[in-house]
TORDREN-850913 format. One record per residue: residue number from 1; x, y, z of N, C-alpha, C in turn. Coordinates in nm, 4 decimals. Layout:
BEGIN
   n     n.xx     n.yy     n.zz    ca.xx    ca.yy    ca.zz     c.xx     c.yy     c.zz
 NUM        X        Y        Z        X        Y        Z        X        Y        Z
...
//
This chain:
BEGIN
   n     n.xx     n.yy     n.zz    ca.xx    ca.yy    ca.zz     c.xx     c.yy     c.zz
   1  -3.7330  -4.8900  -1.2450  -3.7356  -4.8645  -1.3888  -3.6142  -4.9272  -1.4549
   2  -3.6337  -4.9903  -1.5685  -3.5282  -5.0682  -1.6331  -3.4132  -4.9836  -1.6853
   3  -3.4369  -4.8586  -1.7169  -3.3325  -4.7796  -1.7807  -3.2533  -4.6930  -1.6828
   4  -3.2576  -4.7269  -1.5557  -3.1784  -4.6534  -1.4577  -3.0304  -4.6733  -1.4858
   5  -2.9513  -4.5733  -1.4483  -2.8071  -4.5857  -1.4652  -2.7547  -4.7004  -1.3795
   6  -2.6505  -4.7662  -1.4296  -2.5878  -4.8715  -1.3524  -2.6571  -5.0054  -1.3617
   7  -2.7438  -5.0216  -1.4613  -2.8113  -5.1496  -1.4796  -2.7888  -5.2013  -1.6206
   8  -2.8007  -5.3321  -1.6353  -2.7997  -5.3931  -1.7677  -2.9454  -5.4035  -1.8110
   9  -2.9782  -5.3402  -1.9222  -3.1163  -5.3342  -1.9701  -3.1426  -5.4524  -2.0629
  10  -3.2377  -5.5346  -2.0258  -3.2754  -5.6482  -2.1100  -3.3603  -5.6013  -2.2273
  11  -3.3238  -5.6451  -2.3470  -3.3967  -5.6094  -2.4692  -3.4711  -5.7347  -2.5156
  12  -3.6039  -5.7220  -2.5297  -3.6848  -5.8401  -2.5618  -3.7590  -5.8290  -2.6946
  13  -3.7413  -5.7173  -2.7666  -3.8062  -5.7011  -2.8965  -3.7311  -5.5956  -2.9770
  14  -3.7538  -5.5938  -3.1070  -3.6908  -5.4934  -3.1926  -3.7413  -5.3541  -3.1557
  15  -3.8696  -5.3411  -3.1232  -3.9237  -5.2108  -3.0834  -3.8564  -5.1597  -2.9556
  16  -3.8387  -5.2495  -2.8599  -3.7714  -5.2128  -2.7352  -3.6274  -5.1690  -2.7649
  17  -3.5607  -5.2420  -2.8548  -3.4247  -5.2085  -2.8961  -3.4203  -5.0673  -2.9536
  18  -3.5097  -5.0384  -3.0478  -3.5091  -4.9069  -3.1132  -3.5282  -4.7955  -3.0102
  19  -3.6208  -4.8151  -2.9186  -3.6487  -4.7144  -2.8159  -3.5236  -4.6868  -2.7310
  20  -3.4654  -4.7919  -2.6745  -3.3501  -4.7753  -2.5856  -3.2252  -4.7338  -2.6630
  21  -3.2070  -4.7884  -2.7830  -3.0901  -4.7562  -2.8645  -3.0905  -4.6074  -2.9002
  22  -3.2061  -4.5567  -2.9460  -3.2156  -4.4151  -2.9830  -3.1870  -4.3249  -2.8629
  23  -3.2411  -4.3605  -2.7460  -3.2145  -4.2837  -2.6245  -3.0654  -4.2883  -2.5899
  24  -3.0060  -4.4044  -2.6074  -2.8634  -4.4194  -2.5781  -2.7768  -4.3364  -2.6705
  25  -2.8092  -4.3377  -2.7991  -2.7331  -4.2594  -2.8966  -2.7463  -4.1104  -2.8642
  26  -2.8676  -4.0660  -2.8336  -2.8909  -3.9250  -2.7993  -2.8092  -3.8825  -2.6779
  27  -2.7874  -3.9742  -2.5843  -2.7139  -3.9411  -2.4616  -2.5656  -3.9173  -2.4890
  28  -2.5165  -3.9675  -2.6019  -2.3751  -3.9538  -2.6339  -2.2858  -4.0529  -2.5603
  29  -2.3460  -4.1416  -2.4822  -2.2687  -4.2384  -2.4038  -2.2295  -4.3593  -2.4887
  30  -2.1262  -4.4289  -2.4431  -2.0913  -4.5581  -2.5017  -2.2034  -4.6566  -2.4712
  31  -2.2400  -4.7367  -2.5714  -2.3379  -4.8434  -2.5538  -2.2647  -4.9761  -2.5681
  32  -2.2825  -5.0645  -2.4713  -2.2251  -5.1987  -2.4773  -2.3413  -5.2966  -2.4857
  33  -2.3435  -5.3760  -2.5930  -2.4507  -5.4730  -2.6130  -2.3939  -5.6129  -2.5916
  34  -2.4516  -5.6848  -2.4968  -2.4133  -5.8232  -2.4670  -2.5110  -5.9144  -2.5409
  35  -2.4619  -5.9778  -2.6482  -2.5427  -6.0783  -2.7177  -2.5175  -6.2110  -2.6485
  36  -2.6220  -6.2692  -2.5944  -2.6105  -6.3830  -2.5050  -2.7126  -6.4901  -2.5409
  37  -2.7069  -6.6019  -2.4727  -2.8062  -6.7088  -2.4895  -2.8199  -6.7818  -2.3567
  38  -2.9419  -6.8229  -2.3252  -2.9675  -6.8876  -2.1962  -2.8913  -7.0188  -2.1826
  39  -2.8629  -7.0846  -2.2954  -2.7961  -7.2152  -2.2931  -2.6439  -7.2039  -2.2970
  40  -2.5913  -7.0832  -2.2981  -2.4475  -7.0593  -2.3155  -2.3776  -7.0495  -2.1803
  41  -2.2906  -7.1450  -2.1507  -2.2172  -7.1467  -2.0239  -2.1325  -7.0226  -2.0005
  42  -2.0461  -6.9846  -2.0967  -1.9658  -6.8635  -2.0773  -2.0521  -6.7382  -2.0570
  43  -2.1693  -6.7347  -2.1187  -2.2609  -6.6204  -2.1007  -2.3078  -6.6128  -1.9556
  44  -2.3402  -6.7288  -1.8993  -2.3836  -6.7321  -1.7594  -2.2697  -6.6907  -1.6664
  45  -2.1474  -6.7244  -1.7042  -2.0300  -6.6875  -1.6251  -2.0105  -6.5353  -1.6240
  46  -2.0206  -6.4720  -1.7401  -1.9883  -6.3293  -1.7518  -2.1040  -6.2395  -1.7084
  47  -2.2259  -6.2908  -1.7045  -2.3431  -6.2084  -1.6745  -2.3331  -6.1313  -1.5423
  48  -2.2993  -6.1968  -1.4291  -2.2879  -6.1196  -1.3043  -2.1700  -6.0221  -1.3070
  49  -2.0663  -6.0543  -1.3819  -1.9511  -5.9637  -1.3950  -1.9947  -5.8381  -1.4707
  50  -2.0724  -5.8574  -1.5777  -2.1223  -5.7432  -1.6539  -2.2131  -5.6565  -1.5667
  51  -2.2981  -5.7187  -1.4875  -2.3871  -5.6435  -1.3980  -2.3057  -5.5609  -1.2992
  52  -2.1969  -5.6178  -1.2488  -2.1104  -5.5473  -1.1551  -2.0420  -5.4289  -1.2239
  53  -1.9930  -5.4510  -1.3464  -1.9296  -5.3428  -1.4230  -2.0314  -5.2310  -1.4470
  54  -2.1554  -5.2681  -1.4799  -2.2593  -5.1674  -1.5072  -2.2817  -5.0781  -1.3851
  55  -2.2802  -5.1384  -1.2660  -2.2986  -5.0602  -1.1430  -2.1851  -4.9594  -1.1247
  56  -2.0654  -4.9976  -1.1692  -1.9473  -4.9146  -1.1474  -1.9223  -4.8145  -1.2600
  57  -1.9965  -4.8249  -1.3684  -1.9744  -4.7354  -1.4823  -2.1065  -4.6760  -1.5307
  58  -2.1670  -4.5873  -1.4514  -2.2959  -4.5296  -1.4906  -2.2872  -4.4403  -1.6143
  59  -2.1643  -4.4076  -1.6577  -2.1465  -4.3264  -1.7780  -2.1499  -4.4123  -1.9056
  60  -2.1763  -4.5421  -1.8899  -2.1872  -4.6350  -2.0035  -2.3245  -4.7014  -1.9961
  61  -2.3854  -4.7249  -2.1127  -2.5163  -4.7905  -2.1191  -2.4947  -4.9370  -2.1589
  62  -2.5586  -5.0282  -2.0861  -2.5440  -5.1709  -2.1116  -2.6777  -5.2328  -2.1508
  63  -2.6769  -5.3082  -2.2602  -2.7942  -5.3832  -2.3050  -2.7596  -5.5308  -2.3098
  64  -2.8595  -5.6140  -2.2837  -2.8438  -5.7591  -2.2969  -2.9497  -5.8072  -2.3955
  65  -2.9046  -5.8783  -2.4998  -2.9942  -5.9289  -2.6029  -2.9775  -6.0808  -2.6118
  66  -3.0865  -6.1553  -2.5878  -3.0852  -6.3010  -2.6042  -3.0993  -6.3300  -2.7531
  67  -3.0010  -6.3983  -2.8090  -2.9978  -6.4203  -2.9542  -3.1160  -6.5037  -3.0037
  68  -3.1705  -6.5872  -2.9170  -3.2850  -6.6693  -2.9572  -3.4159  -6.5904  -2.9487
  69  -3.4170  -6.4859  -2.8665  -3.5378  -6.4076  -2.8445  -3.5530  -6.2951  -2.9471
  70  -3.4408  -6.2308  -2.9823  -3.4453  -6.1175  -3.0757  -3.3497  -6.1492  -3.1919
  71  -3.3901  -6.2433  -3.2753  -3.3038  -6.2932  -3.3823  -3.2702  -6.1870  -3.4868
  72  -3.3589  -6.0899  -3.5078  -3.3337  -5.9853  -3.6074  -3.2052  -5.9084  -3.5736
  73  -3.1825  -5.8815  -3.4456  -3.0621  -5.8092  -3.4051  -2.9382  -5.8963  -3.4176
  74  -2.9547  -6.0247  -3.3911  -2.8433  -6.1185  -3.4039  -2.7903  -6.1155  -3.5470
  75  -2.8814  -6.1155  -3.6451  -2.8416  -6.1087  -3.7849  -2.7852  -5.9734  -3.8227
  76  -2.8501  -5.8676  -3.7763  -2.8068  -5.7316  -3.8097  -2.6635  -5.7065  -3.7633
  77  -2.6276  -5.7595  -3.6468  -2.4938  -5.7386  -3.5911  -2.3989  -5.8564  -3.6184
  78  -2.4403  -5.9481  -3.7047  -2.3562  -6.0611  -3.7483  -2.2941  -6.1349  -3.6292
  79  -2.3783  -6.1699  -3.5328  -2.3310  -6.2408  -3.4139  -2.3229  -6.3897  -3.4462
  80  -2.2044  -6.4466  -3.4284  -2.1832  -6.5871  -3.4632  -2.1407  -6.6721  -3.3451
  81  -2.1045  -6.6091  -3.2336  -2.0615  -6.6829  -3.1147  -2.1070  -6.6050  -2.9916
  82  -2.1239  -6.6746  -2.8825  -2.1671  -6.6106  -2.7593  -2.0644  -6.6332  -2.6492
  83  -2.0509  -6.5347  -2.5612  -2.1107  -6.4021  -2.5745  -2.0336  -6.3157  -2.6738
  84  -2.1037  -6.2265  -2.7405  -2.0414  -6.1230  -2.8231  -2.0825  -5.9892  -2.7647
  85  -1.9839  -5.9065  -2.7380  -2.0082  -5.7710  -2.6880  -1.9812  -5.6740  -2.8020
  86  -2.0806  -5.5928  -2.8342  -2.0659  -5.4931  -2.9396  -2.0623  -5.3561  -2.8723
  87  -1.9613  -5.2767  -2.9091  -1.9407  -5.1439  -2.8510  -1.9834  -5.0408  -2.9545
  88  -2.0771  -4.9529  -2.9163  -2.1371  -4.8586  -3.0101  -2.1223  -4.7163  -2.9566
  89  -2.0752  -4.6278  -3.0437  -2.0677  -4.4848  -3.0104  -2.1302  -4.4079  -3.1253
  90  -2.2125  -4.3101  -3.0917  -2.2780  -4.2252  -3.1915  -2.3512  -4.3090  -3.2956
  91  -2.4073  -4.4209  -3.2507  -2.4873  -4.5053  -3.3377  -2.4088  -4.6013  -3.4261
  92  -2.2757  -4.6012  -3.4152  -2.1934  -4.6870  -3.5007  -2.1093  -4.7830  -3.4167
  93  -2.0946  -4.9044  -3.4674  -2.0093  -5.0022  -3.3990  -1.8643  -4.9557  -3.4065
  94  -1.7994  -4.9494  -3.2903  -1.6592  -4.9082  -3.2860  -1.5665  -5.0237  -3.2488
  95  -1.6246  -5.1308  -3.1945  -1.5414  -5.2447  -3.1548  -1.6330  -5.3602  -3.1189
  96  -1.5737  -5.4783  -3.1039  -1.6488  -5.5931  -3.0523  -1.5517  -5.6878  -2.9843
  97  -1.6080  -5.7668  -2.8954  -1.5311  -5.8661  -2.8207  -1.6126  -5.9941  -2.8199
  98  -1.5485  -6.1027  -2.8599  -1.6153  -6.2325  -2.8569  -1.5511  -6.3150  -2.7463
  99  -1.6342  -6.3643  -2.6545  -1.5845  -6.4462  -2.5452  -1.6050  -6.3800  -2.4102
 100  -1.5959  -6.4632  -2.3067  -1.6231  -6.4180  -2.1702  -1.4926  -6.3932  -2.0954
 101  -1.4155  -6.2939  -2.1420  -1.2876  -6.2623  -2.0797  -1.3017  -6.1298  -2.0055
 102  -1.3108  -6.1384  -1.8732  -1.3381  -6.0224  -1.7876  -1.2389  -5.9090  -1.8118
 103  -1.1084  -5.9381  -1.8154  -1.0075  -5.8330  -1.8298  -1.0186  -5.7629  -1.9651
 104  -1.0470  -5.8393  -2.0707  -1.0632  -5.7788  -2.2034  -1.1876  -5.6898  -2.2074
 105  -1.2935  -5.7346  -2.1425  -1.4167  -5.6561  -2.1363  -1.3914  -5.5246  -2.0620
 106  -1.3250  -5.5318  -1.9474  -1.2890  -5.4106  -1.8713  -1.2099  -5.3146  -1.9597
 107  -1.1070  -5.3690  -2.0269  -1.0171  -5.2854  -2.1074  -1.0920  -5.2123  -2.2185
 108  -1.1819  -5.2829  -2.2860  -1.2554  -5.2199  -2.3969  -1.3539  -5.1148  -2.3468
 109  -1.4157  -5.1396  -2.2313  -1.5079  -5.0406  -2.1752  -1.4303  -4.9142  -2.1382
 110  -1.3138  -4.9304  -2.0793  -1.2312  -4.8148  -2.0437  -1.1819  -4.7448  -2.1707
 111  -1.1383  -4.8227  -2.2688  -1.0865  -4.7666  -2.3944  -1.1907  -4.6805  -2.4643
 112  -1.3131  -4.7307  -2.4746  -1.4157  -4.6609  -2.5537  -1.5079  -4.5718  -2.4702
 113  -1.5201  -4.6034  -2.3413  -1.6131  -4.5287  -2.2573  -1.5487  -4.4201  -2.1728
 114  -1.4152  -4.4220  -2.1704  -1.3462  -4.3253  -2.0867  -1.3663  -4.3585  -1.9403
 115  -1.2968  -4.2916  -1.8544  -1.3087  -4.3083  -1.7090  -1.2878  -4.4527  -1.6656
 116  -1.2184  -4.4689  -1.5612  -1.1905  -4.6016  -1.5068  -1.3110  -4.6551  -1.4317
 117  -1.3072  -4.7851  -1.4086  -1.4122  -4.8476  -1.3274  -1.3968  -4.8017  -1.1836
 118  -1.5075  -4.7788  -1.1181  -1.5047  -4.7312  -0.9788  -1.4516  -4.8377  -0.8864
//
């Protein structure tokens, strides 16, 4: 099942986004959204790192959104560069990170999600 803890959930439509986003908000957990693109080199670099972080932080929910596939979300979140990570708590954006910098990504997940990486 795609929504198991410790996985990055791929979002392929606005309806899918609404379903998973609402469940995530209800859980009270930090949501990290990776806005990515198949043609983006840095995105390909950070993708396995994000998957590894997701395995180690089951108390955080991770989504991956391809900007070319779900353009409505790209506009809604004003994504202008890839990768862009948007950090959401209680349904509101609390932070964002642009770029594939592993240490910065770790730091923001710890800052907003609590608990250290396993």
